[in-house]
C-alpha positions as CSV (number, residue, x, y, z in Angstrom):
1,X,0.0,0.4,-0.3
2,X,2.9,2.6,1.1
3,X,4.7,1.4,-2.2
4,X,1.7,2.1,-4.4
5,X,0.6,5.6,-3.5
6,X,5.0,6.2,-3.0
7,X,5.0,5.9,-6.3
8,X,1.5,8.0,-7.2
9,X,3.6,10.8,-5.3
10,X,1.8,10.8,-2.3
11,X,4.2,10.5,1.1
12,X,2.6,8.2,3.2
13,X,3.9,7.9,6.4
14,X,3.2,4.8,8.8
15,X,3.2,4.7,12.7
16,X,3.2,3.0,16.0
17,X,1.4,3.4,19.2
18,X,-1.4,3.0,22.3
19,X,-3.6,4.7,24.8
20,X,-0.9,4.0,27.2
21,X,1.8,6.3,24.8
22,X,-1.1,9.3,24.0
23,X,-0.8,7.4,21.4
24,X,1.9,7.9,19.3
25,X,5.2,7.0,19.8
26,X,7.1,6.1,16.7
27,X,5.9,7.9,12.7
28,X,7.8,7.8,9.3
29,X,8.9,11.2,8.6
30,X,9.9,12.7,5.2
31,X,14.1,12.5,5.4
32,X,13.6,8.8,6.9
33,X,10.4,6.6,5.6
34,X,11.5,2.9,5.7
35,X,8.7,0.3,3.9
36,X,7.6,-2.2,6.1
37,X,8.4,-0.6,9.7
38,X,6.3,2.3,11.3
39,X,9.1,4.5,11.1
40,X,11.2,6.1,14.0
41,X,10.6,7.4,17.8
42,X,8.9,11.5,17.8
43,X,10.5,13.7,19.7
44,X,11.8,12.3,23.7
45,X,10.7,8.7,23.5
46,X,12.5,6.3,23.4
47,X,12.7,3.0,21.6
48,X,14.6,-0.1,23.1
49,X,13.3,-4.2,22.1
50,X,13.5,-6.7,25.1
51,X,15.7,-9.7,23.6
52,X,18.7,-11.9,24.6
53,X,20.5,-11.6,20.6
54,X,23.7,-10.8,21.2
55,X,25.0,-10.6,17.5
56,X,25.7,-8.0,16.1
57,X,24.2,-6.8,13.5
58,X,21.5,-9.6,14.0
59,X,17.9,-8.7,13.7
60,X,17.3,-8.4,17.6
61,X,13.1,-9.7,18.5
62,X,11.5,-9.2,21.0
63,X,8.8,-6.5,23.2
64,X,8.6,-3.3,22.7
65,X,9.8,-0.6,25.8
66,X,8.9,3.0,24.9
67,X,10.0,5.5,27.3
68,X,9.2,9.1,27.2
69,X,6.9,12.5,28.9
70,X,3.8,10.5,26.6
71,X,3.6,7.7,28.8
72,X,0.7,7.1,30.8
73,X,0.9,7.4,35.2
74,X,-0.4,4.0,35.9
75,X,-3.7,2.5,35.1
76,X,-6.6,3.6,36.7
77,X,-7.3,2.0,40.3
78,X,-5.3,-1.1,39.3
79,X,-1.6,-1.3,40.8
80,X,-1.7,-4.9,39.5
81,X,-1.2,-4.4,36.1
82,X,-0.1,-1.0,36.6
83,X,2.8,-2.9,37.9
84,X,2.8,-5.2,34.5
85,X,3.0,-2.4,32.7
86,X,5.5,0.0,33.9
87,X,8.8,-1.0,35.2
88,X,10.9,1.1,38.2
89,X,12.8,2.3,35.3
90,X,10.6,3.8,33.3
91,X,9.8,1.5,31.0
92,X,6.9,1.0,29.4
93,X,6.2,-2.7,28.1
94,X,3.7,-2.8,25.3
95,X,2.6,-6.5,24.7
96,X,3.9,-5.8,21.3
97,X,7.3,-8.3,19.2
98,X,9.4,-6.4,17.2
99,X,13.4,-5.2,16.1
100,X,14.9,-2.0,14.7
101,X,16.6,-2.3,11.4
102,X,20.1,0.3,11.2
103,X,18.4,3.0,10.5
104,X,16.4,3.8,13.8
105,X,12.6,2.3,12.1
106,X,10.8,-0.1,14.2
107,X,9.8,-3.3,12.8
108,X,6.4,-5.1,14.1
109,X,6.0,-9.0,14.2
110,X,3.4,-9.8,16.5
111,X,1.9,-9.6,19.7
112,X,4.1,-10.9,22.8
113,X,1.0,-12.9,23.9
114,X,0.5,-15.0,20.6
115,X,3.9,-15.7,19.8
116,X,5.1,-19.6,19.3
117,X,8.4,-21.0,21.0
118,X,9.5,-23.7,18.9
119,X,11.5,-25.9,20.7
120,X,14.6,-25.0,18.9
121,X,14.0,-21.9,20.4
122,X,13.3,-20.8,17.2
123,X,9.8,-18.3,17.4
124,X,7.6,-17.9,14.9
125,X,4.3,-15.1,15.2
126,X,1.1,-15.7,13.6
127,X,0.5,-12.7,11.9
128,X,2.8,-13.1,9.7
129,X,1.7,-16.4,8.9
130,X,-1.8,-15.3,8.4
131,X,-1.2,-12.3,6.4
132,X,0.1,-14.9,4.1
133,X,-2.8,-17.9,4.3
134,X,-6.0,-14.5,3.7
135,X,-4.3,-14.1,0.3
136,X,-5.2,-17.4,-0.8
137,X,-7.8,-17.2,-3.1
138,X,-11.1,-17.7,-1.2
139,X,-10.1,-17.4,2.5
140,X,-11.4,-14.3,4.7
141,X,-9.7,-15.3,7.7
142,X,-7.6,-17.4,9.1
143,X,-5.9,-18.2,13.1
144,X,-2.6,-19.4,13.3
145,X,-1.2,-21.2,16.9
146,X,1.6,-24.0,18.0
147,X,0.3,-27.3,19.2
148,X,2.0,-29.4,20.9
149,X,2.8,-32.6,19.6
150,X,3.1,-36.2,20.8
151,X,7.1,-36.2,20.7
152,X,7.2,-33.8,22.6
153,X,7.8,-30.9,19.9
154,X,5.4,-28.0,18.5
155,X,3.5,-28.0,15.5
156,X,2.5,-24.7,13.5
157,X,-1.3,-25.2,13.0
158,X,-4.0,-23.0,11.2
159,X,-8.0,-22.7,10.8
160,X,-8.9,-21.4,7.7
161,X,-12.5,-19.1,7.3
162,X,-13.2,-19.8,3.5
163,X,-15.9,-18.0,1.3
164,X,-17.6,-21.2,-1.3
165,X,-18.2,-18.1,-3.3
166,X,-14.8,-16.7,-3.6
167,X,-13.3,-20.0,-4.7
168,X,-11.4,-20.6,-7.5
169,X,-13.0,-22.8,-10.4
170,X,-10.6,-25.6,-9.0
171,X,-10.7,-25.7,-5.4
172,X,-13.6,-28.5,-6.2
173,X,-17.0,-29.5,-5.1
174,X,-16.4,-31.7,-2.7
175,X,-15.1,-31.1,0.6
176,X,-12.2,-34.2,-0.4
177,X,-11.3,-32.3,-3.1
178,X,-11.5,-29.1,-1.4
179,X,-9.5,-30.2,1.1
180,X,-6.8,-30.9,-1.8
181,X,-6.9,-27.7,-3.2
182,X,-5.9,-25.9,0.4
183,X,-3.0,-28.3,1.1
184,X,-2.0,-27.6,-2.8
185,X,-2.2,-23.8,-1.5
186,X,-0.3,-24.0,1.7
187,X,2.5,-26.0,0.7
188,X,3.0,-22.6,-1.9
189,X,3.2,-20.3,1.1
190,X,5.4,-22.6,3.3
191,X,7.9,-22.8,0.1
192,X,8.0,-18.6,0.7
193,X,9.0,-19.0,3.9
194,X,11.5,-20.9,6.8
195,X,11.2,-24.6,7.6
196,X,10.2,-23.5,11.3
197,X,7.0,-21.8,10.2
198,X,5.8,-24.7,7.8
199,X,2.3,-25.1,8.7
200,X,2.3,-28.5,9.6
201,X,-2.3,-29.2,9.8
202,X,-4.8,-27.4,9.4
203,X,-8.9,-26.8,9.6
204,X,-11.7,-25.6,7.1
205,X,-15.1,-23.8,8.1
206,X,-17.1,-22.1,6.9
207,X,-18.6,-20.3,9.9
208,X,-16.8,-17.0,11.7
209,X,-14.0,-16.7,14.2
210,X,-14.6,-15.7,16.6
211,X,-13.9,-11.3,17.3
212,X,-14.0,-8.1,19.5
213,X,-16.9,-5.4,18.2
214,X,-13.9,-3.7,17.1
215,X,-13.1,-7.1,14.8
216,X,-10.3,-7.9,16.4
217,X,-9.2,-11.7,16.7
218,X,-10.1,-13.6,20.3
219,X,-7.6,-15.5,20.4
220,X,-8.3,-17.3,23.4
221,X,-12.6,-18.3,22.9
222,X,-11.2,-18.8,19.3
223,X,-8.9,-21.7,20.4
224,X,-11.5,-23.3,23.4
225,X,-13.5,-23.4,20.9
226,X,-11.9,-25.4,18.7
227,X,-10.9,-27.9,21.0
228,X,-14.4,-28.1,22.5
229,X,-14.5,-29.5,18.4
230,X,-12.1,-31.3,18.3
231,X,-13.3,-33.0,21.5
232,X,-16.7,-33.4,20.5
233,X,-15.8,-34.9,17.5
234,X,-12.8,-36.8,19.2
235,X,-10.6,-35.6,17.0
236,X,-7.5,-33.8,17.5
237,X,-5.8,-31.6,14.7
238,X,-4.0,-34.3,13.4
239,X,-6.4,-36.4,12.0
């Protein structure tokens, strides 16, 4: 989207912030506008990444920390949540995961609560996989999670919501044909990602995912719904 507007001569700047940061913390500008990022910190605001990465030049993924005069004093009459979000050092823990590039621009990759930690220590972010799954013709939305396997590994799984009227002609008419078509589409997506991010198992549905009033997916509630359905059928996501 940004490249399109840039191509027709319109400056388009992405920004980032939360209610707790009043609300802007970063934004692109005419001097530095790294496509795919949410820009550099605004004046008097600091951004840091809580990471254990020590390799020079590495993309140090971690929780985004914010400090500045724009940070809230605390949650109203809620000292527990305030203590969790605001450290004694003044850094606000955003709950978002990202990294800073060499220009000091912030890139957001996902939410800390939804991050999938694999047994080899690598991390996968559902949002970036869902972005690719949602681009499959006929798929209106998706949710990705990590499922513990019997061999104590973590398999990446997905649930895809399809709209039959939007499916391509080659998707087929039967459930079996539709499953084969979806599997082929997912294999193509897996080729574009590191092997550890590959989707191993998937479910198909025509029912909308559980959402908030602002249309954000309620991940915990949706996962409860998925597991309840599987238990009712005597199945697992792998069978």
